[in-house]
Every structure is written in C-alpha cells, then in structure tokens.
C-alpha positions as CSV (number, residue, x, y, z in Angstrom):
1,M,20.5,8.2,4.4
2,L,18.4,5.1,4.8
3,E,19.7,2.8,7.6
4,R,19.0,-0.9,7.3
5,P,19.7,-2.5,10.8
6,R,20.0,-6.3,10.6
7,S,19.3,-7.1,14.3
8,V,17.2,-5.7,17.0
9,A,20.3,-4.8,19.0
10,E,21.7,-2.9,16.1
11,L,18.4,-1.0,15.8
12,Q,18.4,-0.2,19.5
13,E,22.0,1.2,19.2
14,L,21.1,3.2,16.1
15,V,18.0,4.8,17.8
16,A,19.9,5.6,21.0
17,R,22.7,7.5,19.2
18,S,20.5,9.3,16.6
19,E,19.1,12.8,17.2
20,K,16.1,12.3,14.9
21,V,14.6,9.1,13.6
22,R,11.7,8.1,11.4
23,V,10.7,4.8,9.9
24,L,10.0,4.0,6.3
25,G,7.5,1.2,5.6
26,T,6.4,0.0,2.2
27,G,5.9,3.6,1.0
28,H,2.1,3.5,0.6
29,S,1.5,6.8,2.4
30,F,0.7,9.8,0.2
31,N,2.0,12.6,2.5
32,R,5.2,13.4,4.3
33,I,4.5,11.3,7.4
34,A,7.8,9.4,7.1
35,D,10.1,12.3,6.2
36,T,13.0,13.3,8.3
37,G,16.1,15.4,8.2
38,G,17.7,12.9,10.5
39,T,18.0,9.1,10.4
40,L,15.5,7.2,8.1
41,V,15.2,3.6,9.1
42,T,13.7,0.5,7.5
43,V,13.0,-2.6,9.5
44,A,12.8,-4.7,6.3
45,D,16.2,-6.3,7.0
46,L,15.5,-7.3,10.7
47,P,15.4,-11.1,11.2
48,K,12.0,-12.3,9.9
49,V,9.8,-13.6,12.7
50,L,6.6,-15.5,12.1
51,E,5.6,-17.5,15.2
52,I,2.1,-19.0,14.7
53,G,0.1,-20.4,17.6
54,R,-3.5,-21.5,17.9
55,S,-4.7,-18.1,19.3
56,G,-2.1,-15.7,17.9
57,A,0.7,-15.0,15.5
58,T,3.8,-12.9,16.3
59,V,5.2,-11.2,13.2
60,S,8.2,-9.0,12.6
61,A,7.4,-5.4,11.7
62,G,8.8,-5.6,8.2
63,L,6.8,-8.5,6.9
64,R,4.0,-7.8,4.4
65,Y,0.5,-9.1,4.7
66,G,1.0,-11.2,1.7
67,E,3.9,-13.0,3.4
68,I,2.1,-13.8,6.6
69,T,-1.4,-14.6,5.4
70,A,-0.2,-17.6,3.2
71,A,1.6,-19.0,6.2
72,L,-1.5,-18.6,8.4
73,Q,-3.7,-20.3,5.7
74,A,-1.3,-23.2,5.5
75,R,-1.9,-23.7,9.2
76,G,-5.7,-23.5,8.9
77,L,-5.8,-20.1,10.4
78,A,-6.9,-16.6,9.4
79,L,-7.1,-12.9,10.2
80,H,-10.5,-11.2,10.7
81,N,-10.0,-9.0,7.7
82,L,-7.5,-7.6,5.2
83,G,-7.0,-4.3,3.3
84,S,-7.2,-4.0,-0.4
85,L,-3.4,-4.5,-0.8
86,P,-1.4,-7.5,0.3
87,H,1.8,-5.6,-0.5
88,I,1.9,-3.4,2.6
89,S,3.8,-4.1,5.8
90,V,1.9,-5.2,8.8
91,A,3.5,-2.6,11.1
92,G,3.1,0.3,8.6
93,A,-0.6,-0.6,8.0
94,C,-1.4,-0.9,11.6
95,S,0.5,2.3,12.5
96,T,-1.5,4.5,10.1
97,G,-5.0,3.0,10.5
98,T,-5.4,0.9,7.4
99,H,-8.7,-1.0,7.1
100,G,-10.7,-3.3,5.0
101,S,-14.5,-3.3,4.8
102,G,-17.4,-4.9,6.5
103,D,-20.1,-3.9,8.9
104,T,-18.7,-6.1,11.6
105,N,-15.0,-5.7,10.8
106,R,-12.8,-3.3,12.8
107,P,-9.6,-1.9,11.3
108,L,-6.5,-4.1,10.8
109,A,-4.9,-2.6,13.9
110,D,-7.7,-4.0,16.1
111,A,-6.2,-7.5,15.6
112,V,-3.1,-6.5,17.5
113,Y,-3.0,-7.7,21.1
114,A,0.7,-7.1,21.8
115,I,3.3,-4.6,20.4
116,K,7.0,-4.4,20.8
117,F,8.9,-1.2,19.9
118,V,12.2,0.6,20.5
119,D,11.6,3.8,22.4
120,S,13.7,7.0,22.1
121,S,16.3,5.8,24.7
122,G,16.9,2.6,22.7
123,E,15.0,0.4,25.2
124,L,12.6,-2.3,24.1
125,V,9.0,-1.8,25.3
126,T,6.3,-4.4,25.2
127,L,2.7,-3.4,25.6
128,T,-0.4,-5.7,25.7
129,R,-4.1,-5.0,25.7
130,D,-4.0,-5.1,29.6
131,D,-1.8,-2.0,29.6
132,P,-3.5,1.4,29.9
133,D,-1.2,2.8,27.2
134,F,-2.1,0.1,24.7
135,N,-5.0,1.7,22.9
136,G,-2.7,4.7,22.1
137,S,0.2,2.6,21.0
138,V,-0.9,0.7,17.9
139,I,-2.0,3.4,15.5
140,S,0.9,5.6,16.6
141,L,2.1,7.2,13.3
142,G,5.7,6.4,14.4
143,A,5.6,8.8,17.3
144,L,6.3,6.4,20.1
145,G,9.2,4.5,18.6
146,V,10.3,1.9,16.0
147,I,8.0,-1.2,16.0
148,V,9.9,-4.5,16.1
149,S,7.0,-7.0,16.2
150,L,3.3,-7.3,16.6
151,T,1.2,-10.2,17.9
152,L,-2.1,-10.6,16.1
153,N,-5.3,-12.4,17.0
154,V,-6.1,-15.3,14.6
155,E,-9.2,-17.4,14.0
156,R,-10.0,-20.5,12.0
157,T,-9.6,-20.3,8.3
158,Y,-12.7,-19.5,6.1
159,E,-13.5,-19.2,2.4
160,I,-14.7,-16.2,0.6
161,S,-16.4,-15.8,-2.8
162,Q,-16.2,-12.5,-4.6
163,V,-19.1,-11.3,-6.8
164,V,-18.9,-8.0,-8.7
165,Y,-22.1,-6.1,-9.8
166,D,-22.3,-3.5,-12.5
167,G,-24.9,-0.8,-12.8
168,L,-26.1,-0.2,-9.2
169,P,-27.9,3.2,-9.5
170,V,-26.1,5.7,-7.3
171,R,-29.5,6.8,-6.0
172,R,-29.9,3.3,-4.6
173,L,-26.6,3.5,-2.9
174,Q,-28.0,6.6,-1.1
175,S,-31.5,5.3,-0.4
176,D,-30.5,1.7,0.4
177,F,-27.1,2.2,1.9
178,D,-27.5,-0.2,4.8
179,K,-28.9,-2.9,2.4
180,V,-26.0,-2.5,0.0
181,M,-23.2,-2.5,2.6
182,S,-24.6,-5.3,4.8
183,S,-25.1,-7.6,1.8
184,A,-21.8,-9.5,2.4
185,Y,-19.0,-10.0,4.8
186,S,-17.0,-7.2,3.1
187,V,-18.5,-4.8,0.6
188,S,-16.8,-2.1,-1.5
189,A,-18.7,0.3,-3.8
190,F,-16.8,2.1,-6.6
191,T,-17.8,5.3,-8.4
192,D,-16.4,8.5,-9.8
193,W,-19.5,10.5,-8.6
194,V,-20.3,11.5,-12.1
195,D,-21.4,8.2,-13.7
196,P,-25.0,7.4,-12.5
197,D,-24.1,3.8,-11.9
198,V,-21.9,2.2,-9.2
199,M,-19.8,-0.9,-9.3
200,V,-20.1,-3.1,-6.1
201,W,-17.7,-5.8,-5.0
202,R,-19.3,-8.3,-2.5
203,K,-16.9,-10.6,-0.6
204,Q,-19.1,-13.2,1.0
205,K,-18.9,-16.4,3.1
206,T,-21.5,-18.1,0.9
207,T,-21.4,-19.2,-2.7
208,S,-25.0,-18.3,-3.5
209,Y,-25.8,-14.9,-5.0
210,E,-28.4,-13.1,-7.1
211,R,-27.8,-12.5,-10.8
212,E,-29.8,-9.2,-10.5
213,W,-29.8,-7.2,-7.3
214,L,-31.1,-3.7,-6.5
215,G,-31.1,-2.8,-10.2
216,A,-27.6,-4.1,-10.7
217,K,-26.4,-7.1,-12.6
218,V,-23.5,-9.5,-12.1
219,A,-20.5,-8.4,-14.1
220,D,-20.0,-10.3,-17.4
221,G,-16.2,-10.6,-16.7
222,A,-13.5,-9.6,-14.3
223,R,-13.2,-6.0,-13.2
224,H,-10.5,-3.6,-11.8
225,P,-11.7,-0.8,-9.5
226,I,-10.4,1.6,-12.2
227,K,-12.3,0.7,-15.3
228,V,-9.5,1.3,-17.7
229,M,-7.0,-0.8,-15.8
230,P,-6.4,-4.5,-16.6
231,A,-8.5,-6.9,-14.5
232,D,-5.6,-9.4,-14.3
233,Y,-4.3,-7.5,-11.3
234,A,-7.5,-8.2,-9.3
235,T,-8.3,-11.2,-7.1
236,Q,-10.6,-13.9,-8.4
237,Q,-14.1,-12.9,-9.0
238,G,-17.2,-14.6,-10.5
239,G,-18.4,-16.1,-7.2
240,V,-15.6,-18.7,-7.2
241,P,-14.8,-19.7,-3.6
242,G,-11.3,-19.5,-2.3
243,P,-9.2,-18.9,0.8
244,W,-9.8,-15.7,2.7
245,N,-6.3,-14.4,1.9
246,E,-6.8,-14.8,-1.8
247,R,-10.2,-13.0,-1.9
248,L,-10.4,-10.3,0.8
249,P,-7.7,-8.1,-0.9
250,H,-8.7,-6.4,-4.1
251,F,-5.3,-7.2,-5.7
252,R,-3.0,-10.1,-6.2
253,L,0.3,-10.1,-4.5
254,E,2.2,-11.0,-7.7
255,F,1.0,-7.9,-9.6
256,T,1.7,-4.2,-9.2
257,P,-1.5,-3.1,-7.5
258,S,-2.5,0.1,-9.4
259,N,-1.3,2.4,-12.1
260,G,1.1,4.1,-9.7
261,D,0.5,7.7,-10.9
262,E,-1.9,8.8,-8.2
263,L,-2.6,10.6,-5.0
264,Q,-5.0,9.3,-2.4
265,S,-7.3,10.9,0.2
266,E,-9.8,9.3,2.6
267,Y,-12.4,10.6,5.0
268,F,-14.4,8.8,7.7
269,V,-17.9,9.8,8.7
270,P,-20.3,8.3,11.2
271,R,-22.3,5.4,9.7
272,S,-25.5,7.2,10.8
273,R,-24.6,10.0,8.3
274,A,-24.0,7.8,5.3
275,A,-26.9,8.9,3.2
276,E,-26.0,12.6,3.8
277,A,-22.4,11.9,2.7
278,V,-23.4,10.3,-0.5
279,E,-25.8,13.2,-1.3
280,K,-23.0,15.7,-0.7
281,L,-20.5,13.8,-2.9
282,R,-23.0,13.3,-5.7
283,A,-23.4,17.1,-5.7
284,L,-19.6,17.5,-6.1
285,G,-19.3,15.1,-9.0
286,K,-18.6,17.7,-11.6
287,R,-16.0,19.3,-9.4
288,F,-14.1,16.0,-9.0
289,A,-14.3,15.1,-12.7
290,E,-10.9,16.5,-13.9
291,V,-8.9,15.0,-11.0
292,I,-10.5,11.8,-9.9
293,Q,-9.7,8.3,-11.0
294,V,-12.0,6.4,-8.7
295,S,-13.7,6.6,-5.3
296,E,-14.4,3.7,-3.0
297,I,-17.0,3.5,-0.2
298,R,-16.5,1.0,2.6
299,T,-17.7,0.4,6.2
300,I,-15.8,-0.2,9.4
301,A,-17.0,-1.3,12.9
302,A,-16.3,0.9,15.9
303,D,-13.1,0.4,17.9
304,N,-11.2,1.8,20.9
305,L,-7.8,2.7,19.4
306,W,-7.1,6.4,20.1
307,L,-6.1,7.6,16.6
308,S,-8.3,5.2,14.7
309,P,-10.6,6.8,12.1
310,S,-13.4,4.5,13.5
311,Q,-12.6,5.2,17.2
312,G,-15.8,5.2,19.1
313,R,-18.3,5.0,16.2
314,D,-19.4,2.7,13.4
315,T,-17.9,4.4,10.3
316,V,-18.2,4.9,6.5
317,A,-14.9,5.3,4.7
318,L,-14.9,7.6,1.6
319,H,-11.7,6.9,-0.4
320,F,-10.5,9.0,-3.3
321,T,-7.8,8.1,-5.9
322,W,-6.8,11.2,-7.6
323,I,-4.5,12.0,-10.6
324,Q,-0.9,12.7,-9.5
325,D,-1.1,16.5,-9.7
326,E,-1.2,17.9,-6.2
327,A,-1.6,21.5,-7.4
328,A,-4.9,20.5,-9.2
329,V,-6.1,18.2,-6.3
330,R,-5.5,20.6,-3.4
331,P,-8.4,23.1,-4.3
332,V,-10.7,20.1,-4.7
333,L,-9.8,18.8,-1.3
334,E,-10.7,22.1,0.3
335,V,-14.1,22.0,-1.3
336,L,-14.6,18.4,-0.3
337,E,-13.6,18.9,3.3
338,E,-15.8,21.9,3.6
339,A,-18.8,19.8,2.3
340,L,-18.0,17.0,4.7
341,A,-17.2,19.2,7.8
342,P,-20.8,19.1,9.1
343,L,-20.6,15.3,9.2
344,D,-17.6,15.4,11.5
345,A,-15.3,13.8,8.8
346,R,-12.0,12.5,10.0
347,P,-9.1,12.5,7.4
348,H,-6.8,9.5,7.0
349,W,-3.4,10.1,8.6
350,G,-1.5,8.6,5.8
351,K,-3.1,10.3,2.8
352,V,-3.5,13.8,1.4
353,F,-5.7,16.2,3.3
354,A,-6.2,19.9,4.0
355,A,-7.3,19.9,7.6
356,D,-5.2,21.7,10.3
357,A,-4.2,20.6,13.8
358,T,-7.2,22.3,15.4
359,T,-9.6,20.5,13.1
360,L,-7.9,17.2,13.7
361,A,-8.0,17.6,17.5
362,A,-11.7,18.3,17.3
363,R,-12.4,15.3,15.0
364,Y,-10.2,12.8,16.9
365,P,-11.2,13.1,20.5
366,K,-8.1,11.3,21.9
367,V,-5.5,13.5,20.2
368,R,-4.4,15.3,23.4
369,D,-4.1,11.9,25.3
370,F,-2.0,10.6,22.4
371,I,0.3,13.6,22.4
372,A,0.9,13.1,26.1
373,L,1.5,9.4,25.6
374,A,4.1,10.0,22.9
375,G,5.8,12.5,25.1
376,R,6.3,9.9,27.8
377,Y,8.1,7.5,25.4
378,D,9.8,10.2,23.4
379,P,10.4,13.1,25.8
380,D,12.9,14.9,23.6
381,G,11.0,14.5,20.3
382,K,13.4,12.2,18.6
383,F,10.6,10.6,16.5
384,R,8.9,13.9,15.7
385,N,9.2,15.5,12.3
386,E,7.5,18.3,10.4
387,Y,4.4,16.2,9.8
388,L,3.9,15.6,13.5
389,D,4.8,19.1,14.5
390,T,2.2,20.4,12.1
391,Y,-0.7,18.1,12.8
392,L,-0.1,16.8,16.3
393,P,1.8,19.7,17.9
394,R,2.9,19.5,21.6
C-alpha cells in the first residue's frame, strides 16, 4: 500500500510504527531500488516548502526541479546545473546521484548544504556540510531515512543558448574528446555506437558559435536525442538565448520527456580514460544494435559525496537508453561491463546493471563507510530492502 502522509508529524508517526519503509519518488529509477514488502511512502503530499534566500533555497522533498527552478529564476537566482529532465523530484534525484553535464559541474547533490530526514525511530535529523556524516547522507539511496527537505546553494541567474551539431565523426569524439566536451558550459554527445556520426548538444553562456566545427555542422532544425522522436519535446535550440532553467534540461516540463518504453543503464569512468572508453564502445556497436535506442556521453567534475559516481575523480558518464526488454538487454550489459571493467567503471545506482556487491565495493571506495553510517541511523534495517541487501549488504 502506498501511504501519503500530509504532514511531517504524520510521516514521523508512520515511520516509527512501521516495520519496513521505502520511499517512492517520481519513478525514474529503472531497477528495484524503491521496492518493499512493507510500507511504501510518497512525500509528494507533504506541505510544499520553497523558502528562497540570497544564498540558498530550502525545498520540500517532493517538489520537482521544474517547480523550483521557475521560482528561483523569478527571483533572479539559479542552480549551478540541472539534469536532462525537469520532471524529477529534487530529493529523489539527489539521493540517487543524478547529474547534468559540464567539465566544471558537479552532480546535482553537490548543491545541497543541509538535509533534513526522518530516521528509523521517527526522529527528525538535520545535517549540514559541517557535520562529519554529511558527505554520506545526500546520495543515500533511501538507506538513512525519509528526506523531508533539502537546502540548496544558489547563485545569480544566467542565460544559456543551446546549439546542436550534426555529423561529428565518432573518431573525432575519441581523438578530440577534451576539445569536444570543454567546448561549452554543458555538453552532451549522442550516438548509437553504430552510426559513424555523433550529434552534439552544446549549452553555452555565449551567443556566438561556429557554423562548422570539428567536421560537424549546425543542425538545420530542432532535434530530439532519439532521432525518430518529435523535437517538440526538446528545449529551445538554434542558439536562441534564454534562462538557464529553460535550456539546461534537454526536455520541456510540459511534455512527456521520452517514449516511455525503455530501460536505462549508465557507467562512470575516470575522465583520464575517456578515449579508451570510446574505443571500447565503438568496438561493441554491433552488439548494441538490436537493443539500443541512444547513448549519451557527458562529463562531471569530481566531488566528495561518498556514493557519488564522480566521488574523488573527474568523470565521464556513459549513458544507455535500451529497448524495454530486460531479457534481451541483460546479456549485453554483461559484455558491456566486462569491456569497461579495466577502466574502473562505476554503475549508476538507479539504473539497470549487472555488477555484484563485491564489484560495487571495489569501485565505490566509501561503500563500507556508508553502510556503517546507515547502520547508525537505521540500526534495525527498517529502510533496507532486497536491493540494499543485495548491493550494499551489512
């Protein structure tokens, strides 16, 4: 049964009396991270909080990015970066390590400087960046408790113009990776690893751009990341400047973001191994062909959050949107993970992967510290489920 508490006090009482609890966000995870045989909770009906100051914004956990960014923009403020979807909840995105792109941009959770959650006893806990537990508490996979609110760093508003290029030779992505990915504030490259050409989306803080660039040309019209999908869903392109919140996401809030029939996986490798990763994926193109819809390449700056895919290293994110056929996708994942294993690839916590607990503990150096931290706030395992027992066993 899905419980919908309407006050923080009601949530506290619900957690305190429940044997098992998990939280459902906006449903953008592609594995069983939210599943439970106990009480499933949504925080969407908690009182909406959006308190905006000059240096920060406190937001209730159930709010979506599309709801808070417009309010920030109206006050002349902004966040440092956004993911591709404005439809996802702030707490859910931060809890699972969601990110955007950009050589100098850390993941969305790095904007958090205070977090408030209900622990397993039903008590409210507030942690700030000065607390030694903080770096383990933001990307927490729901293992510490139920998040009530987050306080985010903000900055002055800025404009972004988005320019899409068609026809970048994939060999140039490999040989000139740094040049491609550093060419704008936020850069995404889209490919299926079979087509010899790559589509590049550059989101930049300037309005000037080249008509031809590294063998690619400015697109002659609007594009969707998946070529067969309507471009109406995508945010404004063509180099037209606009507010950060209307350009940094790939998709408009008012549209369904994708075709819906999909699975997703994502792997994170050190930035220094980018060319090797591209070479390995190009070699697997024919293996992907029957199950892939599109792959996206992005970059993320290093951070200190314990379960962050970019913890401790500048990172390349390799995202895959598959057809919705897990039986067909699973064998491909095994081949893909085997190919990326020498590059110390970390799988995304909220997507489909084949790695086991031993591999995850080796790739994410702070796993044992995180498990111990979760045990302090949830000594009886109230927030644990099959997913956590499988991938983060005590």
